C-alpha positions, 0 to 999 in steps of 0.5 A, a space after each residue: 518534481 517528476 513523479 509526484 502525486 498529481 492533484 492539478 487540473 490534468 489529474 482531475 481531467 483524467 479522473 473525470 474521463 474514467 468516471 464517465 467512461 471517456 476514451 479520448 486519445 489523450 486520456 487513453 495515452 495517459 491511462 495505458 502508460 506502460 512500465 519499462 520492463 527490465 526483467 526479460 521474459 520472466 514474471 516480475 518479482 521481488 527476488 532481485 530486491 530481496 537478493 540485493 538487501 538479503 544481508 541487511 535484512 538479516 540485520 533488520 530481522 534481528 532487530 525486529 525479533 529483539 525488540 518485539 520481546 517483552 516480559 509479558 509472554 502474550 506480546 511476543 506470542 501475538 506480535 510474532 503470529 503476524 510478523 512471522 506470518 509470511 509477509 514480504 517485508 516490502 516497506 523495510 526492503 525499500 528503506 534498504 534498497 533506496 540506501 543501495 541506490 544512494 551508495 550509502 555505506 552505513 548501518 543506520 538504515 537497518 534499525 530504521 527499516 525495523 521501525 518501518 516494519 513495526 509501524 506497518 505491523 501495528 497498523 495491521 493489527 489495528 486494521 484487522 480489529 476495525 474491519 472485523 477481519 478473520 484472515 490475514 496472509 492466509 492465516 487467522 488474524 490475531 484479533 480472531 485468536 486472542 481478541 480485539 483488546 489484545 490486538 489493539 494493545 500489542 499494536 500500541 506496543 509495536 508503535 512504541 518500539 518503532 518510536 524507541 528505535 527512531 529516537 536511538 537513531 538521533 535524527 530529528 528529521 527521521 523522527 519527524 518523517 516517520 512520526 508524521 507518516 504514523 499520524 497520516 496513516 491514522 488520519 487515512 484510516 479515520 477518513 476511510 471509516 468515515 466514508 464507509 457505506 457511503 456510496 456517494 464517496 468521491 474519487 478525490 476522497 478515495 485517492 486522499 484515503 489510499 495516499 494517507 493509509 498506504 502510500 504515506 508509509 511507502 513514501 517515508 520508508 524511501 525518503 528516510 534512506 536519503 536522510 541517513 545518506 545525507 543527500 539533498 532535498 531533491 533526492 529526498 523528494 525523488 525517493 518520496 515520490 517513487 514510494 508514494 506513487 508505488 504505494 498508490 499503485 499497490 493499493 489500487 491493485 489491492 482494491 481491484 483484485 478484491 473482486 477478482 482474485 481468491 483467498 489463497 492468492 490474496 491471503 484474505 477473504 474474497 469480497 471483504 471490501 464489498 461486504 465491509 461497505 468500502 467504496 473503492 475506485 472500481 465501485 466508484 466508477 461503476 456507480 458513476 457509469 451505471 443505470 438507475 437500477 444499477 445505482 440502486 443495487 450499489 446503494 443497497 449493497 454498500 449500505 449492507 443490505 445486499 451482501 450475499 455471495 450472489 450479490 457479490 457475483 452480481 457486483 463483479 459482473 457490473 464491474 466487468 460490464 463497465 470495465 472498471 477493474 480494467 480502468 482501475 488497473 490502468 490507473 495503477 500502471 499510470 501511477 507505476 510509471 510515475 514511480 518509474 519516472 521518479 527515480 529516472 535521474 539516478 544512474 543505472 545500477 542493480 538497486 535502480 533495476 530492482 526498485 523498478 522491478 518492484 513496481 512491475 511486481 506490484 502491478 502484476 499481482 492482479 494478472 
């Protein structure tokens, strides 16, 4: 199926080419794939998708507000802090937009989109505890305000609500897709924790981590639309591939801008990955291309011995010197084009255009 995640020899070769700073003609063609722009001269945005699914999102938000309620006042207070915290609701919008792509006339996907958002919000609450984060979407994190225990338990509550909604839907196939996604996300987070502060983390392991912790829910959010619309397995696979490749591109951009953006733009602290010892693709490539002295710096930095603002600035200079930010963004564009290709077989429509622009938006955040 076109657009699926590459794990074969060709993908491995392109990864090695990046690690070595290779610039063969073939690698250059692969890594600088351009996403076809359908939005004219204006910057890409989620506005077309938001307009497309606005009515459905009102129903999704109603479900979210209803299901986050509890007789225990702390639960809606803490959950509401994050849910109302300015997130784009990209994942549930993908479920709705994919429903539009398939001309699905029903309403089942609205409640399931709410379940997707509950799963995502629960993972954010848990992530902020694990990462000891103090900023999320430009606001203080729940764990900083209410403490780690409350954040973990409310995250568990939201996971439970998501499963209630899935069971109410009645589809074992939907339940299997979203429950598997929840398990894979958790595996990805544990894998990332295992790789933390280990400079020898390979690019393959890194890609496995972001495929699990980020792309899996994007893929599931899209795929369930095909299930409720009762489409064939080829359609399910196409939407899975669209979401998965979009999710990988999205995370690659996140990992690049951690070094070159600002807290206001990102909604979190600049250099958090650096200080947390997370070995992301820009670092993997810089370590592979660096001198012995530079490698020693990276070893000390990732293990937590060189994490000052001056060290972060030096790390950023090394990333720029070796072109690893640019190459990470080139990789994001590559996966973005794969997402475009995954829905290439669907007829032209507002939904297809909005889904295509969502890819360009995800990548344009870096510029």
